[in-house]
N, C-alpha and C positions, 0 to 999 in steps of 0.2 A: 445433427447434434454437435458435431465438431465446430460448426459456425457459432453456436452459442458459447462454446469454450473460448473460441477466438475473441468474441466480443467481450466476454467477461474479463479475460486477461487484459484486453486493451483498456477497459474502464479502470480496472485495478492498477494497471501500469500508469495511466494518466494521474490517478489520485496520488500515487506514490511519487510521481515526477514533480508535482506541484511544489512540494516543500524544498525541492533542489535549489530554488532561488535563495534560500536562507544561507547558502554558502557564501553569498556576496556580502554579508555583513549584518550588523545590528539593525539597520533600517529595514531590511528585508525580513528579518526575524520578527521585528515588531509588527510589520504589516501581516505577517502570517499568523502570529500567535497573540498579538496584543501585548506583548512584553519582549524585551530584549535584555539579555544579561549584560551587566556592566562589568562584572568580574571577567578578566581575560580568560581564566581557566573555563569558566562556564560558557563563555562565548566560543571558545575552541570546541568544546563538547557539543554545543548546539549546531555549529557549522559542520562538524563531523557527522552529526545525526542527519543533516541535510544530504551529505554525500552518500550515506548509507541508504537513505530513501531513494536517492537517484539510482543506486545499484539495483535495489529491489524493483523499482519501476522499470529500469532498462531490461532486467531479466524477464519481467512479465510481458512487456512489449515484444521482445525477441521471441519468447515462447509462443506468443499468439500466432506466429508464422512458422515456428519450428516445433512440430508436434512432439518430437523426442524430449523436449524440455518442458512440456506442459505440466506434468505432475510436479516436477521440481518447483516450477513457478507458483503453482497453486499452493503447495505446502509452504514455501517461502513467504508468499503473500499472506497466508493464513496465520503464520507465526507472528508476522509483523502487525497485522490488524488485531488479532486476538490479544497480543501482549499489550498494545496501546489501550484497547478497550478495557481490559482488566485493570491496568494502572489508573486509568481515568475513573473507573467505577469505584475502585478501592480507595483512591485518594479523595475524590470529590472536590467541591469548592473551586472549580475552574471557571475561567472567564468565558465570555460569549464567543471569542475567537476559537477557543479549544472546543466549545460546544459544536461549532461547525465541523471541526476535525472529527469529533465523535460521530456526528451524522454522516460524514463522508466515509468513515471507517465501517459504520453499520452497513452502508450501501456497498462498500467493497466486500464485506463479509458475505452479504447476500449474493453478490456476483461470484465470489469464490465458491460458495456452496453450489450455486447453479452450474457453474463451469465444471466443477468436479463431478457433479451428478451427470451432466451431459456427457463428459468424457468417459466416465465409467460405463454408461449405457452404450456409448458408441463402440467402446472396446469389447463389450459383450455381444454386440450384434454380429450375426454370421457374416463372414467374408470381410471383416474389417481389420484383421490382424496381419 
């Protein structure tokens, strides 16, 4: 069961690390999202968003190999994914690039649920504490 949690966290970590390239500038943001802000303030915010995704991804990858961090990573990844999916759903009208992000986040959410379920089962099994 713990292997499933490890794999789930690795998948979620990679999904969150992909947007890290957006920190490199507007060209990378355009490649990721099909749009790049021309306003310097919006560009700073989007690049900072890329850094935050890198942090979430890094925590997930680290937690894949550090069982003491797994619940933290699952919750952190869950907040990240659910908040984006809620924003996308409640706003609508997004482009095809963001549709790919929605699909990736649905996959991440499924992985997080499977990883959390597997971890909960593993912790309940006799002799695993």
